[in-house]
C-alpha positions, 0 to 999 in steps of 0.5 A: 643495722638492717641488712641491705639484702637477704636471700634466706638459706634453705635446707635442700637435703640432709645427709646422715653420717655413716662409716660407708663411702661417700658418707664416711667423710662426715662420720666420727665414732665418738660423735655418734657415741655422744649422740646415742649417750653411749657408754664411752661418752657417759664415762668421759663427759659429766653432762651430755646434751641429750640428758635434759635433767643433767643439763638443768642441774648444770645450769642451776649450779653454774649460774653466777655473777661475772667478775665485776672487773671483767664485766666492765672491761668486756662492756667497754670493748663491746661498745667500742667495737659496735656491739648492738643493744641485744649483745650489750643486754646479754652481757649486762644480764651475764654480769648480774648472774641472771643467765648461763652461757652456750659457747663456741670458739675459734682463732681469729683469721681473715674474713672470719676464718674457715666457714665452720667458724660461722657454723659453730657460732650460729650453733652457739646461738641456737644452743642458747635458745634451746638451753633456755627452752629445756632447762628454764634457765635463761641462756645467752651465746658466747664466742671465745676469740682464741687470740692468744694462739701463735700458729700464724701458718694455720690462720694466715690464709683465706679461700673464697670464690668470685661471681663465676665460682672461680676459687681465689686465695689470699693471705696475710703478709709474712711480715705481719707476724713475728715468730711466737707472737699472738695472732690476735695482735696482728695489726689491722693494717694487715687486713685493710691495706690495698693488697690485704685480704679485705680488698682481695675478697671485695674485688672477687665478690663484685657483682654478688648480691651481698657485696655491698653488705660485706663492704659496709661490714668490713669498713666498719670493722676497719674503723673500730678494730686495732688488730686481728683479734678485735677484727674477729670480735667486731665481725662476730658482733656484726653477724650475731650481736643482734641475736645476743652474742657476747664475745670474749677476748682472753687478752683483756687484763681483766680476763687474765686476772679472773682466770688466774685462780684456775692457773694457780690450782693447776700448778698446785697439782700439775703432775697429777693432772698431766698423768690423769690426762695421759691415762685417759688418752690411753683408754680412749686410744684403746677404744677408738684407735687414737688419742687427741692429745699426745703425751708431749702436749700434756707435759705442761698446760701453760704458756707465758705471754711476755713481750707480745709472744707466747712461750711454753713453760714447763711445770717447774718454770711456771711455778718459779714465775713471779705472780705478775707473770701473764699465763696463757692456757694450752688446749688442755687447760683452756676449756677449764679456764673458759668453764670456770670464768663463765657459767658455760653449760653447752659447747658447740664442738667439732669432732676434734674438740669432742675428742680432746674434751673426752681426754680432760674429764679428770682435769676438770674434776681436779680443778673443781670446774663443772664442764659444759656439755659437748654438743656436735656443732652444725655442719653444712655445705652451701650450694650455689645456684649452679648446683641446683641447676645441675641437679634439675638438669641431671636428676642427681641428688644434692650429695652426688653433686657435692661428692661426685660432680665430675661423674654427674656431669659425665653421665649427663653428657652421655645421656645428652648425646643425640639418640640418632648419633648413638644408634648410628654408631652402635649400628655401625659397630654391629655391622662391622662385628657381623662382617668380621664374624663372617670373615672369621668363619670363611678364613678357616678355608685358608688357615685354622689360626686366622680366626684368632687374628680376627679376634685380635682385630675385633678387640682393636676395632672395639677400642676405636668404637669406644674412643669414638663414643668417648670423643662424641660424649666429650664434645657434648660435655664441652658444649654443656660446659660452654652453656653452663661455665660454672658447672666445670668449677662447681667441684672446686667450690663444693668440695675444695681440695677434696675437703669439706667446703666448711674447712676451706672456704671463708666464713664470709663467703655465704654472706657475700652471696646472700647478705647479712641476713644469712647469719640470722637465718643460720641461727634459726636453722641451728636452733632447730638442729639443736632440738633434733640433736636431743633425739640423737639426729645429727645430719650434715646439711646441704644449704642453698641460697 
């Protein structure tokens, strides 16, 4: 379906991560090492994105037919959830063994989850295009919906902003999830009710250019999906299906059957694989100062899914389970399951994902699974019109508006104070200080200690003059804020909770402001960024609609 509105995002600026403030919030030493094909990355990853020859070898090695039962189940789900023709075509090509995959994944959450989910999925689409260009092996994008996760607190909330940039929050009702239950299995009614996240967001987004697009999208999702996991699948197909995206729901019985041999191989050598991952963690901690996966998380790599809930099983417990038991991988095994079942060659990753993948090389090798190359994902901050208006009015850079909004506004207010008022205040201050100096000199005729008293009075008077200037500037700032009410709220939009915007705002936020076309344009940007990554360039993008 064609978007009702399309306001194309554009790159306003690029910010290169580095260790110095205020750029340090973007920097990660392991990501930098991956980009530079550094020694540590060459040791910890079998294939790196910057090595075209290795990527081509991986693609040629991994291309294979998809398990027929899984292909059939995925096609049924895709059609039922409204996948467009391009998505179906990608899945059929995957089933025939004609293509390899790029991949991204995230837990399902209201309104698409955090904004980085949108960025990560667009990155997977862009990676597929660039893999095809660089290797000559056709590649299609894949999104892994982590519906078997059970951490409700992590996924229940959503943050967004209304027409005036006022931050709003909503969440799934506590009673919508049972302790230990799969988050993907939360009923669709938790999203769609009159007090649910969809209604709350649509009310806040009233009047935005993409409101009708989002309302139509959410309505279609609610009519097709049965639970939160399927809602996530349907959302990604709505946004990226026209670019050929395939979505994986690991709760499908056919997927679990296809993945079972990986679990069996793991259980045959579980102790050795745990020890290898712990040793790798120790080496990474020595090099980087931290490890992604602690020893406790590596005691066992499997959960059992029973009665709709996920239960951690020790190695001995897992081995004792019946063959019909449903197993689910922990974070230490999930990448190997993913890369074994699908012919994945590139994975769009945040810094935390790259860190834990670095600890798992021996796990992949022990299971005989060629690992996808980890690729630093697209990162971005979206600037609304109020931000560009502030930049034009103040002359500030886009990154200053993001990281120091209050300072930019304060300095602009100081410069906006009428020159004649500033000059009069400074003249009055100079006259008073000159008179005090004359008095101090004359006062010695009475007592030589009196100049010290004058100095004390001068300090207090100087403080009061500073207060006058501060009050004058504050009045000017308040006037600016009345003229531009969104400026006062801008800091909470571009850096909410002093965290990167993509970690707090919902994925559908830019779609509400720019329409469904935003997703496709973001894929084009992501492909260009994937090409730049080959040369080691990885910038944080400042995007505007």
